[in-house]
GUGUPA-107699 format. One record per residue: residue number from 0; residue in one letter; x, y, z of N, C-alpha, C in turn. Coordinates in Angstrom, 3 decimals, decimal comma. Example, Ala and Ser with C-alpha at 12.3 -4.5 7.8 and 13.67 -1.06 7.14 Angstrom:
<0 "a" <13,190 -5,690 7,800> <12,300 -4,500 7,800> <13,200 -3,300 7,800>>;
<1 "s" <12,850 -2,250 7,080> <13,670 -1,060 7,140> <12,900 0,030 7,870>>;
This chain:
<0 "x" <111,026 61,229 113,911> <110,159 61,722 115,012> <109,605 62,661 114,770>>;
<1 "x" <108,198 62,857 115,677> <107,413 63,836 115,493> <107,835 64,672 115,965>>;
<2 "x" <107,663 66,140 115,478> <108,075 67,526 115,590> <106,407 68,343 115,359>>;
<3 "x" <106,013 68,790 116,642> <104,806 69,666 116,402> <105,039 71,177 115,685>>;
<4 "x" <106,424 71,257 116,142> <106,638 72,554 115,115> <106,803 72,470 113,656>>;
<5 "x" <106,887 71,365 113,414> <106,555 71,355 111,815> <104,936 70,430 111,218>>;
<6 "x" <104,793 70,415 111,894> <103,260 69,463 111,928> <102,271 70,743 111,179>>;
<7 "x" <102,271 70,906 109,870> <101,192 71,547 109,277> <100,098 71,842 109,477>>;
<8 "x" <99,203 70,933 110,430> <97,897 70,975 110,771> <98,072 72,202 112,394>>;
<9 "x" <98,749 71,755 112,987> <99,452 72,726 114,032> <99,633 74,069 113,473>>;
<10 "x" <100,650 74,381 112,622> <101,339 75,307 112,077> <100,191 76,775 111,493>>;
<11 "x" <99,092 75,779 110,780> <98,186 76,773 110,252> <97,066 76,988 111,210>>;
<12 "x" <96,986 76,125 112,208> <96,484 76,491 113,251> <97,131 77,761 114,230>>;
<13 "x" <98,142 77,770 114,396> <98,945 78,410 114,975> <98,793 80,175 114,267>>;
<14 "x" <99,346 79,885 113,084> <98,664 81,048 111,991> <97,352 81,768 112,125>>;
<15 "x" <96,182 80,983 112,169> <95,757 81,543 112,166> <94,635 82,373 113,271>>;
<16 "x" <95,459 81,424 114,309> <95,051 82,245 115,808> <95,772 83,368 116,148>>;
<17 "x" <96,872 83,305 115,327> <97,750 85,109 115,441> <96,970 85,854 114,627>>;
<18 "x" <96,525 85,360 113,698> <95,623 86,242 112,671> <94,020 87,329 113,195>>;
<19 "x" <93,337 85,682 113,456> <92,432 85,869 114,088> <92,393 87,057 115,175>>;
<20 "x" <93,575 86,657 116,314> <93,503 87,413 117,751> <93,579 89,134 117,047>>;
<21 "x" <94,427 89,129 116,168> <94,708 90,545 115,716> <93,559 91,384 115,559>>;
<22 "x" <92,724 90,771 114,372> <91,514 91,159 113,650> <90,619 91,563 115,065>>;
<23 "x" <90,388 90,060 115,562> <89,258 89,760 116,466> <89,300 90,881 117,237>>;
<24 "x" <90,389 91,837 118,200> <90,677 92,880 118,871> <89,719 94,087 118,932>>;
<25 "x" <89,823 94,295 117,128> <89,226 95,288 116,988> <87,889 95,394 115,724>>;
<26 "x" <87,612 93,945 115,889> <86,323 93,721 115,536> <85,170 93,796 116,724>>;
<27 "x" <85,461 93,790 118,187> <85,314 93,652 119,269> <85,145 94,813 119,698>>;
<28 "x" <86,305 95,292 119,792> <86,514 97,061 120,181> <85,491 98,438 119,289>>;
<29 "x" <85,715 97,990 117,945> <84,690 99,134 117,443> <83,343 98,449 116,946>>;
<30 "x" <82,727 97,563 116,846> <81,536 96,946 116,563> <81,098 96,187 117,370>>;
<31 "x" <82,193 95,649 118,249> <81,315 94,640 119,230> <80,902 92,941 118,617>>;
<32 "x" <81,709 92,792 117,370> <81,512 91,611 116,923> <82,717 90,423 117,085>>;
<33 "x" <82,435 89,235 117,138> <83,082 88,219 117,521> <83,634 87,854 116,262>>;
<34 "x" <84,689 86,588 116,097> <85,245 86,264 114,694> <84,019 85,667 114,052>>;
<35 "x" <83,742 85,192 115,034> <82,380 84,231 114,465> <81,325 84,785 113,675>>;
<36 "x" <80,953 85,786 114,647> <79,764 86,742 113,923> <80,561 87,589 112,549>>;
<37 "x" <81,590 87,899 112,758> <82,198 88,235 111,646> <81,689 87,804 110,253>>;
<38 "x" <82,549 86,312 110,567> <82,315 85,696 109,475> <81,007 85,362 108,505>>;
<39 "x" <80,230 85,107 110,004> <78,864 84,847 109,275> <78,202 86,149 108,678>>;
<40 "x" <78,314 87,109 109,369> <77,963 88,121 108,904> <78,427 88,482 107,376>>;
<41 "x" <79,782 88,132 106,725> <80,168 88,257 105,629> <79,615 87,084 104,728>>;
<42 "x" <79,545 86,100 105,413> <78,924 84,897 104,314> <77,704 85,374 104,045>>;
<43 "x" <76,799 85,776 105,037> <75,529 86,405 104,885> <75,326 87,173 103,652>>;
<44 "x" <76,533 88,053 103,665> <76,369 89,375 102,796> <76,880 88,238 101,030>>;
<45 "x" <77,885 87,657 101,237> <78,483 86,967 99,815> <76,931 86,587 99,636>>;
<46 "x" <76,183 85,443 100,375> <75,378 84,473 99,893> <74,082 84,580 100,264>>;
<47 "x" <73,734 85,842 100,204> <72,055 85,896 100,700> <71,512 86,178 99,700>>;
<48 "x" <70,016 85,657 99,722> <69,895 84,363 101,118> <71,061 83,308 101,332>>;
<49 "x" <71,016 82,988 102,464> <71,889 82,108 103,170> <71,269 81,028 104,129>>;
<50 "x" <71,564 79,904 104,209> <70,925 79,210 105,387> <72,031 78,944 106,544>>;
<51 "x" <71,529 78,478 107,898> <72,658 78,472 108,649> <73,703 77,203 107,989>>;
<52 "x" <72,737 76,313 107,558> <73,680 75,119 106,970> <74,121 75,461 105,847>>;
<53 "x" <74,322 75,928 105,337> <74,862 76,665 104,011> <75,965 77,306 104,863>>;
<54 "x" <75,909 77,895 105,698> <77,153 78,690 106,794> <77,951 77,717 106,901>>;
<55 "x" <77,613 76,653 107,438> <78,518 75,915 108,146> <79,165 74,839 106,969>>;
<56 "x" <78,601 75,161 106,291> <78,937 74,105 104,841> <80,361 74,777 104,237>>;
<57 "x" <80,099 76,220 103,881> <81,104 76,853 103,564> <82,406 77,331 104,953>>;
<58 "x" <82,098 77,642 105,779> <82,996 78,288 106,869> <83,448 76,917 107,761>>;
<59 "x" <82,756 75,419 107,713> <83,048 74,123 108,133> <83,385 75,153 110,026>>;
<60 "x" <82,704 76,151 110,287> <82,593 76,064 111,716> <81,414 74,902 112,505>>;
<61 "x" <81,839 74,903 113,375> <80,192 73,821 113,954> <79,185 74,445 114,602>>;
<62 "x" <77,741 73,656 114,309> <76,825 74,326 114,397> <75,970 75,200 115,788>>;
<63 "x" <76,962 74,677 117,024> <76,689 75,892 118,047> <77,406 76,953 117,481>>;
<64 "x" <78,446 77,258 117,008> <79,543 78,212 116,706> <78,319 79,029 115,985>>;
<65 "x" <77,603 78,590 114,872> <76,917 79,237 113,780> <75,377 79,664 114,658>>;
<66 "x" <75,369 79,115 115,312> <74,005 79,067 116,278> <74,012 80,641 117,015>>;
<67 "x" <75,199 80,057 118,203> <75,455 81,692 119,126> <75,771 82,744 117,584>>;
<68 "x" <76,527 82,434 117,291> <76,734 83,785 116,470> <75,564 84,146 115,675>>;
<69 "x" <74,985 83,399 115,066> <73,861 84,526 114,517> <72,602 84,913 115,520>>;
<70 "x" <72,219 84,124 116,578> <71,596 84,538 117,620> <72,200 85,799 118,179>>;
<71 "x" <73,424 86,392 118,282> <73,905 87,433 118,643> <73,525 88,594 117,792>>;
<72 "x" <73,917 88,516 116,175> <73,371 89,096 115,128> <71,688 89,285 114,897>>;
<73 "x" <71,481 88,309 115,172> <69,589 89,003 115,195> <69,162 89,727 116,594>>;
<74 "x" <69,910 89,759 117,289> <69,503 90,354 118,580> <70,025 91,520 118,487>>;
<75 "x" <71,144 91,809 117,627> <71,399 93,403 117,362> <70,824 93,919 116,368>>;
<76 "x" <70,053 92,984 115,095> <69,460 93,848 114,104> <69,838 93,842 113,259>>;
<77 "x" <71,189 92,724 113,036> <72,097 93,200 111,649> <71,656 92,055 110,737>>;
<78 "x" <71,105 90,887 110,694> <70,871 90,099 110,019> <69,078 89,868 110,569>>;
<79 "x" <68,642 89,209 109,833> <67,160 89,164 109,194> <66,935 87,659 108,808>>;
<80 "x" <65,373 87,135 109,021> <65,816 85,686 108,518> <63,980 85,659 108,330>>;
<81 "x" <63,869 84,334 107,127> <61,988 84,545 106,415> <62,678 82,738 106,341>>;
<82 "x" <61,141 82,529 106,293> <60,864 81,059 105,514> <61,629 80,571 104,524>>;
<83 "x" <62,061 79,308 104,176> <62,499 79,058 103,087> <62,029 77,771 102,261>>;
<84 "x" <62,282 77,610 101,999> <61,675 76,405 101,200> <61,186 75,199 101,741>>;
<85 "x" <62,254 75,142 102,303> <62,108 73,707 103,828> <61,309 74,330 105,269>>;
<86 "x" <60,363 73,789 105,921> <59,673 74,656 106,748> <61,073 74,282 107,941>>;
<87 "x" <61,914 73,320 107,700> <62,904 73,954 108,982> <64,178 74,925 108,563>>;
<88 "x" <63,905 75,004 107,663> <65,352 76,064 107,547> <64,972 77,746 107,452>>;
<89 "x" <65,505 78,554 107,703> <65,226 80,016 107,619> <66,519 81,028 105,914>>;
<90 "x" <65,623 81,388 105,594> <66,545 82,611 105,070> <67,205 83,785 105,850>>;
<91 "x" <68,257 83,684 105,739> <69,293 84,871 106,588> <69,762 85,827 105,175>>;
<92 "x" <69,528 87,268 105,602> <69,802 88,308 104,999> <70,133 89,060 105,421>>;
<93 "x" <70,902 89,970 105,699> <71,625 91,451 106,361> <70,382 92,542 106,542>>;
<94 "x" <70,183 92,682 107,111> <69,340 94,281 107,696> <70,400 95,260 106,840>>;
<95 "x" <69,493 96,733 107,082> <70,066 97,806 106,489> <71,270 98,007 107,534>>;
<96 "x" <71,095 97,841 109,032> <72,106 98,320 109,618> <72,982 97,313 109,809>>;
<97 "x" <72,914 95,544 109,498> <73,978 94,838 109,218> <74,932 94,938 108,144>>;
<98 "x" <74,103 95,508 106,898> <74,744 96,102 105,755> <75,775 97,641 106,120>>;
<99 "x" <75,762 98,068 106,641> <76,271 99,077 107,320> <77,697 98,762 108,193>>;
<100 "x" <77,329 97,809 108,781> <78,648 97,079 109,679> <79,190 96,357 108,961>>;
<101 "x" <78,862 95,623 107,898> <79,771 95,166 106,857> <80,557 96,132 106,179>>;
<102 "x" <80,039 97,317 105,824> <80,968 97,946 104,866> <81,669 98,689 105,653>>;
<103 "x" <81,533 98,592 107,009> <82,696 98,963 107,432> <83,580 98,758 108,311>>;
<104 "x" <83,500 97,042 108,321> <84,247 96,350 108,675> <85,442 95,881 107,299>>;
<105 "x" <84,735 95,745 106,485> <85,676 95,384 105,541> <86,385 96,053 105,105>>;
<106 "x" <86,884 97,224 105,285> <87,999 98,191 104,945> <88,925 97,632 105,556>>;
<107 "x" <88,683 97,634 106,593> <89,699 96,944 107,812> <90,155 95,764 108,078>>;
<108 "x" <89,540 94,866 107,398> <89,887 93,280 107,083> <90,722 92,984 105,909>>;
<109 "x" <90,271 94,126 104,894> <91,107 94,143 103,686> <92,618 94,915 104,109>>;
<110 "x" <92,911 95,919 105,216> <93,909 96,002 105,292> <94,763 95,486 106,249>>;
<111 "x" <94,213 94,931 107,226> <94,725 93,609 107,756> <95,442 92,603 106,867>>;
<112 "x" <94,689 92,450 105,915> <95,521 91,743 104,866> <96,154 92,000 104,070>>;
<113 "x" <95,938 93,334 103,376> <97,612 93,639 103,148> <99,001 93,906 103,611>>;
<114 "x" <98,526 94,472 104,849> <99,486 94,588 105,557> <100,531 93,098 106,100>>;
<115 "x" <99,762 92,173 106,025> <100,101 90,831 106,632> <100,875 90,284 104,849>>;
<116 "x" <99,891 90,445 103,904> <100,846 90,026 102,567> <101,866 91,050 101,998>>;
<117 "x" <101,668 91,811 103,022> <103,011 92,794 102,083> <103,867 92,125 102,633>>;
<118 "x" <104,638 91,057 103,526> <105,936 90,344 103,925> <106,389 89,497 101,831>>;
<119 "x" <105,272 89,249 101,417> <105,269 88,658 100,668> <105,768 89,343 99,077>>;
<120 "x" <106,392 88,996 97,670> <106,046 89,211 96,585> <104,802 88,583 95,980>>;
<121 "x" <104,559 89,440 94,994> <103,072 89,235 94,259> <103,226 87,444 93,321>>;
<122 "x" <104,556 87,144 93,381> <104,630 85,738 92,733> <104,349 84,452 94,493>>;
<123 "x" <104,775 85,044 95,503> <104,550 84,285 96,615> <102,905 84,082 96,868>>;
<124 "x" <102,775 85,285 96,678> <101,364 85,907 97,131> <100,260 84,511 96,061>>;
<125 "x" <100,686 84,819 95,099> <99,787 83,839 93,687> <100,194 82,257 94,536>>;
<126 "x" <101,565 81,611 94,834> <101,974 80,733 94,705> <101,158 79,976 96,487>>;
<127 "x" <100,609 81,064 97,308> <99,825 80,725 98,610> <98,730 80,517 98,831>>;
<128 "x" <97,607 81,413 97,915> <96,686 81,280 97,159> <96,146 80,062 96,691>>;
<129 "x" <97,305 79,751 95,809> <96,995 77,929 95,139> <97,450 77,011 96,097>>;
<130 "x" <98,201 77,037 96,910> <98,351 76,371 97,921> <97,080 75,950 98,591>>;
<131 "x" <97,017 77,134 99,514> <96,018 77,148 100,224> <94,343 76,304 99,882>>;
<132 "x" <94,372 77,247 98,230> <92,949 76,578 97,695> <92,936 74,751 97,437>>;
<133 "x" <94,343 74,447 96,892> <94,464 73,001 96,966> <94,210 72,586 98,689>>;
<134 "x" <94,463 72,899 99,888> <94,668 72,278 101,081> <92,977 72,226 101,234>>;
<135 "x" <92,037 73,719 101,243> <91,106 73,440 101,665> <90,117 72,241 100,840>>;
<136 "x" <90,750 72,498 99,156> <89,888 71,363 98,658> <90,148 69,960 98,971>>;
<137 "x" <91,258 69,547 99,670> <91,761 68,614 100,322> <90,952 67,993 101,526>>;
<138 "x" <91,108 68,703 102,334> <90,821 68,933 103,798> <88,838 68,349 103,329>>;
<139 "x" <88,471 69,557 102,497> <86,612 68,786 102,241> <86,315 67,485 101,846>>;
<140 "x" <87,716 67,136 101,068> <87,194 65,991 100,177> <87,326 64,765 101,811>>;
<141 "x" <88,855 64,900 102,489> <88,753 63,981 103,550> <87,631 64,219 104,216>>;
<142 "x" <87,403 65,181 104,579> <86,202 65,413 105,787> <84,686 64,549 104,907>>;
<143 "x" <84,487 64,571 103,792> <83,304 63,846 103,320> <83,904 62,139 103,332>>;
<144 "x" <85,000 61,868 103,164> <85,002 60,748 103,484> <84,829 59,707 104,336>>;
<145 "x" <84,720 60,772 105,563> <85,076 60,074 107,151> <83,769 59,269 107,194>>;
């Protein structure tokens, strides 16, 4: 018999919502950022210059969520765009203000991660990373097969 409480996608979703909810409140209150804006900001910092399409490939967020997040980040002058090699694509980079916000947000994110992982041993943390990497890889492979 099907049991939602043991269904992996459901459990991962609940975990994600619980963690994101905690972090989202702080990002919103301190920086005026939504979770998707924060994710886009971090991806742009890590991969700049990057296109919106690349952000979608990395995060698996839908196009509308990315578009809304990028529009808000541009409006606040946290990111800037320049023409890409393809006329339809824009290359995205952080502005100085965006970099400043990034530098302030990351220690908070790392603190949340550290506090969350403190309930696991080093061995369990490593095992969790390996399992998550495998599941992400498999989920991406299944997405491509559709």
